[in-house]
VMD Tcl script that builds the backbone (N, CA, C; Angstrom):
set m [mol new atoms 240]
animate dup $m
set s [atomselect $m all]
$s set {name element resname resid chain x y z} {
  {N N MET 1 A 0.818 -1.199 0.000}
  {CA C MET 1 A 0.000 0.000 0.000}
  {C C MET 1 A 0.857 1.257 0.000}
  {N N ILE 2 A 1.946 1.236 0.734}
  {CA C ILE 2 A 2.800 2.420 0.789}
  {C C ILE 2 A 3.460 2.676 -0.565}
  {N N VAL 3 A 3.718 1.609 -1.324}
  {CA C VAL 3 A 4.314 1.762 -2.651}
  {C C VAL 3 A 3.342 2.499 -3.573}
  {N N VAL 4 A 2.068 2.168 -3.487}
  {CA C VAL 4 A 1.056 2.822 -4.306}
  {C C VAL 4 A 0.971 4.303 -3.952}
  {N N VAL 5 A 1.013 4.628 -2.699}
  {CA C VAL 5 A 0.943 6.021 -2.257}
  {C C VAL 5 A 2.156 6.801 -2.752}
  {N N VAL 6 A 3.338 6.200 -2.660}
  {CA C VAL 6 A 4.558 6.869 -3.112}
  {C C VAL 6 A 4.518 7.085 -4.625}
  {N N LEU 7 A 4.095 6.084 -5.385}
  {CA C LEU 7 A 4.001 6.231 -6.837}
  {C C LEU 7 A 2.958 7.279 -7.227}
  {N N PHE 8 A 1.840 7.294 -6.545}
  {CA C PHE 8 A 0.804 8.288 -6.816}
  {C C PHE 8 A 1.310 9.697 -6.495}
  {N N ALA 9 A 2.060 9.826 -5.423}
  {CA C ALA 9 A 2.620 11.128 -5.051}
  {C C ALA 9 A 3.617 11.608 -6.099}
  {N N THR 10 A 4.429 10.711 -6.643}
  {CA C THR 10 A 5.379 11.122 -7.684}
  {C C THR 10 A 4.662 11.534 -8.964}
  {N N VAL 11 A 3.567 10.867 -9.298}
  {CA C VAL 11 A 2.791 11.261 -10.471}
  {C C VAL 11 A 2.173 12.638 -10.254}
  {N N LEU 12 A 1.633 12.891 -9.078}
  {CA C LEU 12 A 1.071 14.208 -8.777}
  {C C LEU 12 A 2.144 15.296 -8.799}
  {N N LEU 13 A 3.318 14.990 -8.294}
  {CA C LEU 13 A 4.412 15.955 -8.294}
  {C C LEU 13 A 4.846 16.274 -9.723}
  {N N ARG 14 A 4.942 15.251 -10.563}
  {CA C ARG 14 A 5.282 15.492 -11.965}
  {C C ARG 14 A 4.231 16.350 -12.654}
  {N N GLY 15 A 2.977 16.063 -12.394}
  {CA C GLY 15 A 1.891 16.860 -12.974}
  {C C GLY 15 A 1.966 18.306 -12.528}
  {N N ALA 16 A 2.246 18.539 -11.257}
  {CA C ALA 16 A 2.361 19.904 -10.742}
  {C C ALA 16 A 3.539 20.640 -11.374}
  {N N ILE 17 A 4.646 19.953 -11.572}
  {CA C ILE 17 A 5.811 20.576 -12.194}
  {C C ILE 17 A 5.508 20.944 -13.644}
  {N N VAL 18 A 4.863 20.044 -14.383}
  {CA C VAL 18 A 4.524 20.311 -15.784}
  {C C VAL 18 A 3.544 21.476 -15.873}
  {N N LEU 19 A 2.514 21.501 -15.045}
  {CA C LEU 19 A 1.544 22.596 -15.067}
  {C C LEU 19 A 2.191 23.930 -14.715}
  {N N THR 20 A 3.126 23.928 -13.799}
  {CA C THR 20 A 3.832 25.157 -13.431}
  {C C THR 20 A 4.640 25.689 -14.615}
  {N N PHE 21 A 5.372 24.816 -15.291}
  {CA C PHE 21 A 6.167 25.263 -16.427}
  {C C PHE 21 A 5.295 25.712 -17.589}
  {N N VAL 22 A 4.174 25.034 -17.834}
  {CA C VAL 22 A 3.270 25.461 -18.899}
  {C C VAL 22 A 2.693 26.831 -18.577}
  {N N TYR 23 A 2.312 27.061 -17.326}
  {CA C TYR 23 A 1.786 28.369 -16.924}
  {C C TYR 23 A 2.840 29.461 -17.099}
  {N N LEU 24 A 4.070 29.178 -16.728}
  {CA C LEU 24 A 5.122 30.178 -16.843}
  {C C LEU 24 A 5.504 30.454 -18.295}
  {N N MET 25 A 5.238 29.516 -19.192}
  {CA C MET 25 A 5.544 29.708 -20.608}
  {C C MET 25 A 4.473 30.515 -21.339}
  {N N LEU 26 A 3.302 30.695 -20.747}
  {CA C LEU 26 A 2.247 31.465 -21.395}
  {C C LEU 26 A 2.658 32.928 -21.498}
  {N N PRO 27 A 2.319 33.589 -22.611}
  {CA C PRO 27 A 2.682 35.001 -22.733}
  {C C PRO 27 A 1.907 35.868 -21.749}
  {N N THR 28 A 2.532 36.956 -21.300}
  {CA C THR 28 A 1.883 37.851 -20.342}
  {C C THR 28 A 1.486 39.183 -20.957}
  {N N LYS 29 A 2.003 39.496 -22.122}
  {CA C LYS 29 A 1.691 40.793 -22.707}
  {C C LYS 29 A 0.372 40.750 -23.451}
  {N N ARG 30 A -0.204 41.907 -23.679}
  {CA C ARG 30 A -1.497 42.007 -24.342}
  {C C ARG 30 A -1.352 42.265 -25.835}
  {N N GLU 31 A -0.184 41.989 -26.395}
  {CA C GLU 31 A 0.022 42.115 -27.827}
  {C C GLU 31 A 0.089 40.729 -28.446}
  {N N CYS 32 A -0.330 40.654 -29.704}
  {CA C CYS 32 A -0.338 39.389 -30.438}
  {C C CYS 32 A 1.102 38.906 -30.651}
  {N N PRO 33 A 1.378 37.613 -30.413}
  {CA C PRO 33 A 2.731 37.108 -30.642}
  {C C PRO 33 A 3.097 37.057 -32.128}
  {N N ARG 34 A 2.116 37.054 -33.019}
  {CA C ARG 34 A 2.387 37.008 -34.457}
  {C C ARG 34 A 2.609 38.401 -35.052}
  {N N CYS 35 A 1.623 39.308 -34.848}
  {CA C CYS 35 A 1.671 40.592 -35.550}
  {C C CYS 35 A 1.912 41.789 -34.633}
  {N N GLY 36 A 1.794 41.632 -33.328}
  {CA C GLY 36 A 2.069 42.727 -32.405}
  {C C GLY 36 A 0.897 43.655 -32.139}
  {N N GLU 37 A -0.270 43.364 -32.699}
  {CA C GLU 37 A -1.461 44.181 -32.469}
  {C C GLU 37 A -2.072 43.852 -31.104}
  {N N PRO 38 A -2.882 44.747 -30.530}
  {CA C PRO 38 A -3.515 44.471 -29.238}
  {C C PRO 38 A -4.494 43.295 -29.333}
  {N N LEU 39 A -4.543 42.511 -28.273}
  {CA C LEU 39 A -5.443 41.361 -28.209}
  {C C LEU 39 A -6.761 41.749 -27.546}
  {N N THR 40 A -7.830 41.106 -27.984}
  {CA C THR 40 A -9.156 41.332 -27.428}
  {C C THR 40 A -9.489 40.215 -26.455}
  {N N LEU 41 A -10.008 40.565 -25.289}
  {CA C LEU 41 A -10.374 39.580 -24.280}
  {C C LEU 41 A -11.687 38.915 -24.660}
  {N N ILE 42 A -11.714 37.583 -24.609}
  {CA C ILE 42 A -12.931 36.813 -24.828}
  {C C ILE 42 A -13.354 36.279 -23.463}
  {N N LYS 43 A -14.552 36.638 -23.032}
  {CA C LYS 43 A -15.011 36.243 -21.703}
  {C C LYS 43 A -15.802 34.941 -21.783}
  {N N HIS 44 A -15.383 33.959 -20.999}
  {CA C HIS 44 A -16.075 32.685 -20.856}
  {C C HIS 44 A -16.503 32.578 -19.395}
  {N N SER 45 A -17.790 32.393 -19.165}
  {CA C SER 45 A -18.257 32.326 -17.773}
  {C C SER 45 A -17.734 31.081 -17.067}
  {N N ILE 46 A -17.668 29.960 -17.763}
  {CA C ILE 46 A -17.201 28.719 -17.127}
  {C C ILE 46 A -15.684 28.752 -16.956}
  {N N MET 47 A -14.968 29.218 -17.970}
  {CA C MET 47 A -13.507 29.247 -17.883}
  {C C MET 47 A -13.030 30.201 -16.797}
  {N N ARG 48 A -13.725 31.306 -16.590}
  {CA C ARG 48 A -13.343 32.247 -15.535}
  {C C ARG 48 A -13.485 31.628 -14.153}
  {N N ARG 49 A -14.437 30.717 -14.011}
  {CA C ARG 49 A -14.623 30.064 -12.701}
  {C C ARG 49 A -13.668 28.900 -12.506}
  {N N VAL 50 A -13.401 28.145 -13.574}
  {CA C VAL 50 A -12.547 26.963 -13.464}
  {C C VAL 50 A -11.067 27.351 -13.458}
  {N N LEU 51 A -10.673 28.239 -14.369}
  {CA C LEU 51 A -9.277 28.668 -14.476}
  {C C LEU 51 A -9.187 30.192 -14.406}
  {N N PRO 52 A -9.272 30.771 -13.225}
  {CA C PRO 52 A -9.232 32.242 -13.133}
  {C C PRO 52 A -7.842 32.836 -13.349}
  {N N VAL 53 A -6.805 32.004 -13.436}
  {CA C VAL 53 A -5.440 32.527 -13.576}
  {C C VAL 53 A -5.018 32.711 -15.026}
  {N N VAL 54 A -5.887 32.357 -16.000}
  {CA C VAL 54 A -5.572 32.546 -17.409}
  {C C VAL 54 A -6.713 33.275 -18.111}
  {N N GLU 55 A -6.398 33.910 -19.247}
  {CA C GLU 55 A -7.397 34.614 -20.046}
  {C C GLU 55 A -7.347 34.083 -21.477}
  {N N HIS 56 A -8.498 34.026 -22.123}
  {CA C HIS 56 A -8.569 33.665 -23.540}
  {C C HIS 56 A -8.610 34.971 -24.327}
  {N N ARG 57 A -7.653 35.148 -25.236}
  {CA C ARG 57 A -7.569 36.388 -26.013}
  {C C ARG 57 A -7.511 36.065 -27.498}
  {N N TRP 58 A -7.910 37.063 -28.316}
  {CA C TRP 58 A -8.007 36.891 -29.750}
  {C C TRP 58 A -7.498 38.151 -30.435}
  {N N CYS 59 A -6.764 37.980 -31.542}
  {CA C CYS 59 A -6.252 39.105 -32.321}
  {C C CYS 59 A -7.211 39.382 -33.470}
  {N N LEU 60 A -7.658 40.623 -33.567}
  {CA C LEU 60 A -8.575 41.001 -34.636}
  {C C LEU 60 A -7.872 41.107 -35.992}
  {N N GLU 61 A -6.583 41.357 -36.005}
  {CA C GLU 61 A -5.850 41.547 -37.255}
  {C C GLU 61 A -5.514 40.228 -37.949}
  {N N CYS 62 A -4.831 39.322 -37.251}
  {CA C CYS 62 A -4.368 38.089 -37.901}
  {C C CYS 62 A -5.204 36.862 -37.543}
  {N N GLY 63 A -6.075 36.969 -36.544}
  {CA C GLY 63 A -6.926 35.842 -36.173}
  {C C GLY 63 A -6.328 34.891 -35.160}
  {N N TRP 64 A -5.175 35.239 -34.567}
  {CA C TRP 64 A -4.564 34.380 -33.557}
  {C C TRP 64 A -5.477 34.313 -32.345}
  {N N SER 65 A -5.636 33.122 -31.799}
  {CA C SER 65 A -6.438 32.932 -30.597}
  {C C SER 65 A -5.658 32.037 -29.646}
  {N N GLY 66 A -5.645 32.398 -28.374}
  {CA C GLY 66 A -4.902 31.592 -27.431}
  {C C GLY 66 A -5.137 32.011 -26.000}
  {N N VAL 67 A -4.494 31.276 -25.123}
  {CA C VAL 67 A -4.597 31.505 -23.688}
  {C C VAL 67 A -3.347 32.242 -23.235}
  {N N VAL 68 A -3.540 33.303 -22.456}
  {CA C VAL 68 A -2.424 34.092 -21.942}
  {C C VAL 68 A -2.612 34.307 -20.441}
  {N N ARG 69 A -1.507 34.628 -19.790}
  {CA C ARG 69 A -1.600 35.010 -18.379}
  {C C ARG 69 A -2.037 36.453 -18.295}
  {N N PRO 70 A -2.912 36.787 -17.367}
  {CA C PRO 70 A -3.264 38.204 -17.216}
  {C C PRO 70 A -2.065 38.974 -16.674}
  {N N PRO 71 A -1.829 40.174 -17.204}
  {CA C PRO 71 A -0.691 40.959 -16.698}
  {C C PRO 71 A -0.938 41.379 -15.257}
  {N N GLN 72 A 0.129 41.411 -14.487}
  {CA C GLN 72 A 0.008 41.818 -13.096}
  {C C GLN 72 A -0.200 43.317 -13.040}
  {N N SER 73 A -1.186 43.715 -12.265}
  {CA C SER 73 A -1.424 45.143 -12.115}
  {C C SER 73 A -0.437 45.704 -11.099}
  {N N ARG 74 A 0.111 46.824 -11.447}
  {CA C ARG 74 A 1.084 47.464 -10.554}
  {C C ARG 74 A 0.417 48.684 -9.938}
  {N N VAL 75 A 0.132 48.576 -8.680}
  {CA C VAL 75 A -0.507 49.661 -7.952}
  {C C VAL 75 A 0.570 50.459 -7.231}
  {N N ILE 76 A 0.557 51.745 -7.468}
  {CA C ILE 76 A 1.531 52.629 -6.823}
  {C C ILE 76 A 0.793 53.425 -5.753}
  {N N ASN 77 A 1.208 53.262 -4.527}
  {CA C ASN 77 A 0.615 54.019 -3.427}
  {C C ASN 77 A 1.351 55.335 -3.294}
  {N N ARG 78 A 0.627 56.413 -3.465}
  {CA C ARG 78 A 1.222 57.750 -3.339}
  {C C ARG 78 A 0.687 58.401 -2.077}
  {N N THR 79 A 1.585 58.770 -1.251}
  {CA C THR 79 A 1.187 59.486 -0.029}
  {C C THR 79 A 1.431 60.965 -0.237}
  {N N THR 80 A 0.457 61.736 0.129}
  {CA C THR 80 A 0.600 63.185 -0.036}
  {C C THR 80 A 0.633 63.880 1.292}
}
mol reanalyze $m
mol bondsrecalc $m
mol representation Tube
mol addrep $m
């Protein structure tokens, strides 16, 4: 039984490593990787609930469609 648990844990660890690298390889910019034009956000109600860490975007110029990471918002706190 312990062998099964150890093998299952290694499979889960491999899956987590692969998912992490795939997520890090996704583009973060809002420009098309093919033509450089701005991408349009496509909203999916189910995808936003299941995978909130990625966005589906589409290029109006060349027709590229894909999943990208949302850019991190940089909030600057200004004290006056």
